[in-house]
C-alpha positions in Angstrom: 19.6 118.4 -91.3 19.2 118.6 -87.5 16.6 121.4 -87.4 14.7 119.8 -90.2 14.5 116.5 -88.4 13.4 118.3 -85.2 10.7 120.1 -87.0 9.5 116.8 -88.6 9.4 115.2 -85.2 7.4 118.1 -83.7 4.9 118.0 -86.6 4.5 114.2 -86.1 4.0 114.7 -82.4 1.4 117.4 -83.0 -0.5 115.2 -85.4 -0.5 112.3 -82.9 -1.6 114.5 -80.0 -4.8 113.3 -78.4 -7.8 115.4 -79.2 -9.3 115.1 -75.7 -9.4 117.2 -72.6 -7.6 116.4 -69.4 -11.0 116.0 -67.8 -12.1 113.4 -70.4 -8.8 111.6 -70.1 -9.2 111.4 -66.4 -12.7 109.7 -66.5 -12.1 107.2 -69.3 -10.0 104.2 -70.0 -6.3 104.8 -70.9 -5.5 105.6 -74.5 -8.2 108.2 -75.2 -7.2 109.7 -78.6 -10.4 111.5 -79.8 -12.7 113.1 -77.3 -16.4 113.7 -77.7 -16.0 117.3 -78.9 -13.3 116.7 -81.4 -15.3 114.9 -84.2 -16.4 116.9 -87.2 -19.0 115.6 -89.6 -20.3 116.6 -93.1 -24.0 117.1 -93.4 -24.7 113.8 -95.1 -23.1 110.3 -95.2 -19.9 110.9 -97.1 -19.3 107.5 -98.7 -20.5 106.1 -102.0 -21.8 102.5 -102.2 -18.6 101.1 -103.7 -16.7 101.8 -100.5 -18.5 99.0 -98.8 -18.3 96.5 -101.6 -15.5 94.0 -102.1 -12.9 94.5 -104.7 -14.0 91.6 -106.9 -17.6 92.9 -106.8 -16.5 96.4 -107.9 -14.3 95.1 -110.7 -17.1 92.8 -112.0 -19.6 95.6 -111.8 -17.3 98.0 -113.8 -16.7 95.3 -116.4 -20.4 94.7 -116.8 -21.1 98.4 -117.2 -18.4 98.7 -119.8 -19.7 95.7 -121.7 -23.3 97.0 -121.6 -22.1 100.4 -122.8 -20.2 98.9 -125.7 -23.0 96.6 -126.8 -25.6 99.2 -126.2 -23.7 101.6 -128.5 -23.1 99.0 -131.1 -26.7 97.9 -131.1 -27.8 101.5 -131.4 -25.7 101.7 -134.6 -27.4 98.6 -135.9 -24.2 96.5 -136.2 -25.1 94.1 -133.4 -28.4 92.5 -132.5 -30.1 93.2 -129.2 -29.0 90.8 -126.5 -31.1 89.4 -123.7 -30.6 91.0 -120.3 -27.9 89.4 -118.3 -27.9 89.2 -114.5 -26.4 92.1 -112.6 -22.7 91.4 -112.4 -22.3 92.6 -108.9 -25.0 90.2 -107.8 -23.3 87.4 -109.8 -20.0 88.1 -108.2 -21.5 88.5 -104.7 -19.6 86.5 -102.1 -21.7 83.9 -100.4 -20.8 84.9 -96.9 -22.5 81.9 -95.2 -20.4 79.5 -97.3 -17.3 81.6 -96.9 -17.3 81.7 -93.1 -18.3 78.0 -93.0 -15.1 77.2 -95.0 -13.1 79.4 -92.5 -14.3 77.3 -89.6 -10.8 76.2 -88.6 -9.1 79.5 -89.2 -8.3 81.4 -86.0 -8.4 85.2 -85.6 -5.1 85.3 -83.8 -4.8 88.7 -82.2 -1.3 88.8 -80.7 -1.2 88.4 -76.9 -0.1 92.0 -76.2 -2.9 93.5 -78.3 -5.4 91.0 -76.8 -4.4 92.0 -73.3 -4.8 95.7 -74.2 -8.3 95.0 -75.4 -9.2 93.0 -72.2 -7.8 95.8 -70.1 -10.0 98.3 -72.0 -13.1 96.1 -71.6 -12.4 95.8 -67.9 -12.9 99.5 -67.5 -16.6 99.2 -68.6 -17.8 95.6 -68.1 -19.1 94.5 -64.8 -20.4 91.2 -63.4 -24.0 90.4 -64.2 -24.2 92.6 -67.3 -26.0 91.4 -70.4 -23.7 91.5 -73.5 -24.5 91.2 -77.2 -21.5 90.5 -79.5 -21.8 91.3 -83.2 -19.3 89.3 -85.4 -18.5 86.9 -82.5 -15.9 84.2 -83.1 -13.8 81.9 -80.9 -12.6 84.5 -78.5 -14.3 87.6 -77.1 -11.2 88.9 -75.2 -13.1 89.4 -72.0 -11.3 90.2 -68.7 -10.3 87.2 -66.6 -12.9 86.3 -64.0 -15.7 88.4 -65.4 -19.1 86.8 -64.8 -21.7 88.1 -67.2 -25.3 87.5 -66.7 -25.8 86.9 -70.4 -23.6 86.8 -73.5 -25.2 86.4 -76.9 -23.0 85.8 -79.9 -24.3 87.0 -83.3 -22.8 86.3 -86.7 -22.1 83.6 -89.4 -19.0 82.1 -87.8 -21.1 79.4 -86.1 -18.2 76.9 -85.6 -15.9 79.6 -84.1 -18.7 80.7 -81.7 -19.1 77.1 -80.6 -15.5 77.2 -79.4 -16.1 80.4 -77.3 -16.8 79.4 -73.8 -17.9 82.9 -72.7 -20.9 82.9 -75.1 -24.2 81.7 -73.5 -26.4 81.9 -76.6 -25.6 81.9 -80.3 -27.6 83.4 -83.2 -26.7 82.6 -86.8 -27.3 86.0 -88.4 -26.0 87.6 -91.6 -25.2 91.1 -90.5 -25.0 92.1 -94.2 -28.7 91.3 -94.8 -30.5 94.5 -93.9 -33.6 96.5 -94.3 -32.4 99.8 -95.8 -32.3 102.6 -93.2 -33.9 100.4 -90.6 -31.5 97.7 -89.4 -30.4 94.1 -89.7 -33.1 92.0 -91.2 -33.3 89.2 -88.7 -36.4 88.0 -86.8 -34.1 86.3 -84.3 -32.3 89.6 -83.6 -35.5 91.5 -83.3 -36.9 88.9 -80.9 -34.2 89.8 -78.4 -36.2 93.0 -77.8 -35.5 96.7 -77.7 -33.6 98.2 -74.7 -32.3 94.7 -73.7 -28.5 94.8 -73.4 -26.0 96.7 -71.2 -23.2 96.4 -73.7 -22.7 95.6 -77.4 -19.2 94.5 -78.5 -18.0 94.3 -82.1 -14.4 93.4 -82.6 -12.7 93.1 -86.0 -16.0 93.0 -87.8 -16.4 96.5 -89.2 -14.1 95.6 -92.1 -16.7 93.0 -93.4 -19.9 95.1 -93.2 -21.6 96.2 -96.4 -24.2 98.3 -94.6 -22.6 99.4 -91.4 -25.2 102.1 -90.6 -28.0 99.6 -90.4 -25.9 97.4 -88.1 -25.4 100.4 -85.8 -29.1 101.2 -85.9 -29.9 97.7 -84.7 -27.3 98.0 -82.0 -28.9 101.3 -80.8 -32.3 99.6 -80.7 -31.1 96.6 -78.7 -29.1 98.6 -76.2 -30.6 99.8 -72.9 -30.6 103.6 -72.5 -27.0 104.6 -71.4 -25.8 101.2 -72.6 -22.4 101.3 -74.4 -21.3 100.0 -77.8 -17.6 99.3 -78.3 -16.2 98.8 -81.8 -12.6 97.4 -81.7 -10.3 96.9 -84.7 -6.7 96.4 -85.6 -4.7 97.4 -88.7 -6.0 96.9 -92.2 -3.5 94.2 -93.2 -3.7 92.1 -90.0 -5.9 89.5 -91.6 -5.5 90.1 -95.3 -4.0 86.7 -95.9 -6.8 85.0 -94.0 -10.0 87.0 -94.6 -9.0 89.6 -97.3 -11.6 88.3 -99.8 -14.4 89.2 -97.4 -13.1 92.7 -96.5 -14.5 95.8 -98.2 -12.8 98.4 -100.2 -13.1 100.8 -97.3 -10.9 98.7 -95.2 -8.2 98.0 -97.7 -8.1 101.6 -99.0 -7.9 103.6 -95.7 -5.4 103.8 -92.8 -5.9 103.4 -89.1 -6.8 107.1 -88.4 -9.4 107.0 -91.2 -10.8 103.7 -89.9 -11.4 105.4 -86.6 -13.2 108.3 -88.3 -15.3 105.8 -90.4 -16.3 104.0 -87.2 -17.3 107.3 -85.7 -19.2 108.1 -88.8 -21.2 104.9 -88.4 -22.3 106.0 -85.0 -23.1 109.6 -86.2 -25.0 108.6 -89.3 -27.0 105.8 -87.7 -28.7 107.6 -84.8 -27.0 111.0 -84.7 -27.3 112.6 -81.2 -28.8 109.3 -80.1 -25.3 108.2 -79.5 -23.6 110.2 -76.7 -20.0 110.6 -75.6 -18.5 109.3 -78.9 -14.8 108.6 -78.3 -11.9 107.0 -80.0 -9.1 105.1 -78.3 -5.6 104.0 -79.4 -4.9 101.2 -77.0 -2.0 99.7 -79.0 0.9 98.1 -77.1 3.8 100.3 -76.4 6.1 100.6 -79.4 3.5 99.6 -82.0 3.1 102.2 -84.7 -0.1 103.3 -86.3 -0.6 102.6 -90.0 -0.5 106.1 -91.5 -1.2 105.0 -95.1 2.4 105.4 -96.3 3.8 103.3 -99.2 4.5 99.6 -98.6 8.2 100.4 -99.1 8.3 102.5 -95.9 7.0 99.6 -93.9 10.2 97.6 -94.8 12.1 100.1 -92.6 9.5 100.1 -89.8 11.1 98.2 -86.9 7.9 98.2 -84.7 6.4 94.8 -83.9 3.0 93.7 -82.9 -0.6 94.6 -83.7 -2.1 98.1 -83.1 -5.5 98.1 -81.4 -8.2 100.8 -81.5 -11.7 101.2 -80.0 -14.4 103.6 -81.0 -17.4 103.7 -78.6 -20.5 105.6 -77.6 -23.5 105.3 -75.3 -27.1 105.2 -76.2 -28.9 108.4 -75.3 -32.1 108.6 -73.4 -35.0 109.4 -75.8 -37.6 111.9 -74.5 -41.0 110.4 -74.3 -42.7 113.8 -74.4 -41.6 117.2 -75.6 -39.9 119.3 -72.9 -41.6 122.7 -72.7 -38.2 124.4 -71.8 -36.2 122.8 -74.6 -38.5 121.5 -77.3 -35.8 121.3 -79.9 -33.8 118.8 -77.9 -36.9 116.6 -77.4 -37.8 116.8 -81.1 -34.3 115.9 -82.1 -34.5 112.9 -79.9 -37.7 111.8 -81.6 -35.9 112.1 -84.9 -32.8 110.0 -84.0 -33.9 106.8 -85.7 -36.2 108.3 -88.4 -35.3 106.8 -91.9 -35.0 108.7 -95.2 -34.0 112.0 -93.6 -30.3 112.9 -93.6 -28.7 114.4 -90.5 -28.7 117.7 -92.5 -32.5 117.5 -92.8 -33.0 116.7 -89.1 -30.8 119.7 -88.2 -32.9 122.0 -90.4 -36.3 120.7 -89.3 -35.9 120.4 -85.6 -35.5 124.1 -84.7 -38.4 125.0 -87.0 -40.7 122.5 -85.3 -39.5 123.7 -82.0 -40.5 127.3 -82.8 -43.9 126.0 -84.0 -44.3 124.1 -80.7 -43.5 127.2 -78.7 -46.0 129.2 -80.8 -48.8 126.7 -80.4 -51.8 128.1 -78.5 -53.3 124.9 -77.1 -52.0 121.7 -75.6 -53.7 119.8 -78.4 -51.7 121.6 -81.0 -48.5 120.8 -79.1 -49.5 117.1 -78.7 -50.1 116.8 -82.5 -46.7 118.4 -83.3 -45.1 115.7 -81.2 -47.1 112.9 -82.9 -46.5 114.3 -86.4 -42.7 114.0 -86.1 -43.3 110.4 -87.3 -44.8 111.7 -90.6 -41.5 113.4 -91.6 -39.9 110.3 -93.4 -43.0 109.9 -95.6 -42.8 113.6 -96.5 -39.1 113.3 -97.3 -39.6 110.3 -99.5 -41.1 112.8 -101.9 -38.8 115.8 -101.1 -35.5 113.8 -101.7 -36.5 113.5 -105.4 -36.6 117.3 -105.9 -33.9 119.2 -107.6 -31.9 120.7 -104.6 -31.0 123.8 -106.6 -34.5 124.7 -107.6 -36.0 123.5 -104.3 -33.3 124.1 -101.6 -32.8 122.0 -98.5 -34.1 124.9 -96.5 -37.3 125.1 -98.5 -37.7 121.3 -98.1 -37.3 121.6 -94.4 -39.8 124.5 -94.2 -42.4 122.6 -96.2 -41.9 119.5 -94.1 -42.3 121.6 -90.9 -45.4 123.4 -92.1 -47.0 120.0 -93.0 -46.1 118.3 -89.8 -47.5 121.1 -87.6 -50.8 121.2 -89.4 -53.5 119.3 -87.3 -55.1 118.0 -90.4 -52.0 116.4 -91.9 -51.7 112.6 -91.3 -49.5 111.7 -94.3 -52.3 109.5 -95.7 -52.1 108.2 -99.3 -54.3 111.0 -100.7 -52.3 113.7 -99.0 -49.0 112.3 -100.3 -50.4 111.9 -103.8 -51.5 115.5 -103.6 -48.0 116.5 -102.4 -46.4 114.8 -105.3 -48.7 116.4 -107.8 -48.1 119.8 -106.2 -44.3 119.3 -106.4 -44.5 118.1 -110.0 -43.4 114.6 -109.2 -46.6 113.2 -110.6 -48.7 114.4 -113.6 -51.0 117.1 -112.0 -54.7 116.4 -112.3 -56.8 118.7 -114.6 -59.3 119.3 -111.9 -57.0 120.8 -109.3 -53.2 120.9 -109.5 -52.9 121.8 -113.2 -55.0 125.0 -112.9 -53.4 125.9 -109.5 -49.9 125.5 -111.0 -50.7 127.5 -114.1 -52.5 130.3 -112.3 -49.7 130.7 -109.6 -46.7 130.5 -112.0 -45.5 134.0 -111.0 -45.3 133.4 -107.3 -41.9 133.2 -105.5 -40.8 129.6 -104.8 -40.9 130.2 -101.0 -44.5 131.5 -101.3 -45.4 128.4 -103.4 -44.1 126.2 -100.6 -46.3 128.1 -98.1 -49.3 127.6 -100.4 -48.6 123.8 -100.7 -48.6 123.6 -96.9 -52.0 125.2 -96.8 -53.5 122.9 -99.5 -52.0 119.4 -99.0 -53.4 118.7 -95.5 -56.9 119.5 -96.8 -56.9 116.4 -99.0 -57.8 112.9 -97.8 -60.0 114.2 -94.9 -63.1 112.1 -95.8 -65.1 115.3 -95.2 -67.5 116.2 -98.0 -67.5 119.9 -97.0 -63.7 119.9 -97.3 -63.9 118.4 -100.8 -66.3 121.2 -101.8 -63.9 123.8 -100.2 -61.1 122.5 -102.4 -63.1 122.8 -105.6 -64.3 126.2 -104.6 -60.7 127.3 -104.0 -59.5 126.4 -107.4 -62.6 127.8 -109.1 -62.2 131.1 -107.3 -58.6 131.7 -108.3 -59.2 133.5 -111.6 -62.0 135.9 -110.4 -60.1 136.6 -107.2 -56.9 137.6 -109.1 -58.9 139.7 -111.5 -60.6 141.6 -108.7 -57.3 142.3 -106.9 -55.6 143.4 -110.2 -58.5 145.8 -110.9 -58.3 147.3 -107.5 -54.4 147.4 -107.3 -53.1 147.8 -110.9 -49.6 148.7 -109.8 -49.1 145.4 -107.9 -47.0 142.8 -109.6 -48.5 139.5 -110.9 -46.6 137.5 -108.3 -47.9 139.6 -105.5 -51.5 139.5 -106.9 -51.2 135.7 -106.9 -49.7 135.7 -103.4 -52.4 137.9 -102.0 -55.2 136.1 -103.7 -54.1 132.6 -102.6 -53.6 133.8 -99.0 -57.1 135.3 -98.8 -58.7 132.2 -100.4 -56.7 129.8 -98.1 -57.8 131.7 -95.0 -61.5 132.0 -95.9 -62.4 129.3 -98.4 -60.1 126.3 -97.7 -61.4 126.1 -94.1 -65.0 124.7 -94.2 -67.5 126.9 -92.5 -65.5 130.1 -92.7 -67.0 131.7 -95.9 -69.1 130.6 -98.9 -67.9 131.6 -102.3 -70.6 134.3 -102.4 -69.6 135.7 -99.0 -66.0 135.8 -100.0 -66.7 137.6 -103.2 -68.8 140.2 -101.3 -66.0 140.7 -98.7 -63.3 141.0 -101.4 -65.4 143.4 -103.4 -65.8 145.7 -100.3 -62.1 145.9 -99.7 -60.2 149.0 -100.9 -56.8 149.0 -102.6 -55.4 150.3 -99.3 -56.9 147.4 -97.4 -55.4 144.9 -99.9 -52.0 146.5 -99.8 -52.0 146.5 -96.1 -52.8 142.8 -96.0 -50.0 142.2 -98.5 -47.6 144.2 -96.4 -48.4 142.2 -93.3 -47.9 139.0 -95.3 -44.5 140.1 -96.6 -43.5 141.3 -93.1 -44.3 137.9 -91.8 -42.0 136.4 -94.4 -39.3 138.9 -93.6 -39.6 138.3 -89.8 -39.3 134.5 -90.5 -36.2 135.1 -92.5 -34.8 137.3 -89.8 -35.5 134.7 -87.2 -33.9 132.1 -89.3 -30.8 134.3 -89.8 -30.6 134.8 -86.0 -30.8 131.0 -85.5 -28.0 130.4 -88.1 -25.9 133.1 -86.4 -26.4 131.5 -83.1 -25.4 128.1 -84.4 -22.3 129.6 -86.1 -21.3 131.2 -82.8 -21.8 127.9 -81.0 -19.7 126.1 -83.6 -17.0 128.7 -83.2 -17.1 128.3 -79.4 -16.7 124.5 -79.8 -13.8 124.9 -82.2 -12.1 127.3 -79.8 -12.7 124.9 -77.0 -11.1 122.1 -79.1 -8.1 124.2 -79.8 -7.8 125.0 -76.1 -8.2 121.3 -75.3 -5.4 120.4 -77.7 -3.1 123.0 -76.2 -3.8 121.7 -72.7 -3.0 118.2 -73.9 0.2 119.3 -75.5 1.3 121.2 -72.4 0.4 118.3 -70.1 2.4 115.9 -72.2 5.4 118.1 -71.9 5.2 118.9 -68.2 3.9 115.7 -66.6 6.3 113.6 -64.6 4.1 110.6 -63.8 1.9 108.3 -65.9 -0.5 105.4 -65.2 0.7 102.0 -66.3 -2.4 99.9 -67.0 -0.3 96.7 -67.0 0.4 96.9 -63.3 -2.2 99.4 -62.2 0.5 101.8 -60.8 1.7 105.3 -61.4 5.2 105.4 -62.7 7.8 108.2 -63.2 8.4 109.2 -66.8 12.0 108.9 -67.8 13.2 112.0 -69.7 
């Protein structure tokens, strides 16, 4: 049994080993558990909607769905009459949070003194006199260090009576943090009136467990913080307040353990502004002897002799957004312009940014570069259409390439006519008989990637308000059939798909651009070309595509190599931390501010 117990202890120690380098641990507050390079994220937000609903709301919704299914099936069989629509069960069971917190006016939060002191000690490492602080979910105690004199401390939330008891708060805003504008932020005029780039620090203690739309809350926090300002999200174990506030807590909180809560808090940073949050770190600042909730069965807790509350903090700083695109590192600048863009997932931003950066480097004039920077803001409008596409038929990479090609086109402004044209071209709207129906029919044999390229040629030409451009569009569609026929006659051995590719490329180059060629001039020029000329043009077009694919492969290989380097660095960091824990003879005691010898 002895060797088995030893192995179990070693495995547990390895699991609890901090994922942070010695350098990080030396420059941050005590208790650093997860360093900035240790987090790993999926390409998109990994939680479904129910994770941030309350248990009663989920059960009510499921019961309503089951009832509707039963009645719907019976009605279809003709045995029951149709019933009038009933209100959505989730909405009916929705907790009235304003009333709830009003009724909790006399209920104290009661963090035990040791845990509260640990939180004060952590705050003291980052808070300074004169700072401006905003506190989300504020209540009767902010756990600030003794003697701290802030310049401003704004409390935000629905616990108005509790905030009134908090002597540290200088201003109070009654705001429902669960009322949001999707993918934008908290829907509060009072909060917006505080102004962007206003606060040095945002605190949010024991509030994450009540948030239905945490990403929007974190988006608002990012907007309100000054560049390099810090947001600190503190929380304790999942069952600390179940008896008092369990009804308002979400499924996410009741279902996951402490480690998972830390990862979820980190996810809220990552999937609200991405790289716009810098230096993301997680701390375990629990009092000595207090054990982490690891999600084991309730029975195991009966034998757990540890006392007191655990305490954790996840925090990050607001990055500095580039005002203009850096010539030396355009991808970094473009990424910063995309931090707060709605609609796009982090996956989409990761795919689009390097493509736009390559376009920026390839731009021949300063005007082209300027327009690429301005057109970053059109990406959400493009993706509102792209997200509706079948990802298997129209891959994320193809979506990113189309978005990039549109955004870099000087004529694309994402106006209503261009977006309507995009939707028709993608098949999201019934294509018009005068343009998109014949274009779709006549180019049916083209490769999907080539069709994406064709879309990027055509869509920006709509909505220009230029009568010559309107004529060019009609000339383009009218010239498709005769152009394909001429190419096929000259090059009978070329496939239908390549005939359509070559014909649309020639027409896009000469006809779609007003002033380049009339229909008659184009016909004469095409008629004078030999089969060798046409095949050479086709070869160059295909070589361009192959070069682009090779460039993309090189980029992907470079990213894979960087990910491997980061992973190796993380492993090295873990090994250093393990070795340091085994060999160190002294440690810092935050309670008395002294170094003490470790008893072994």
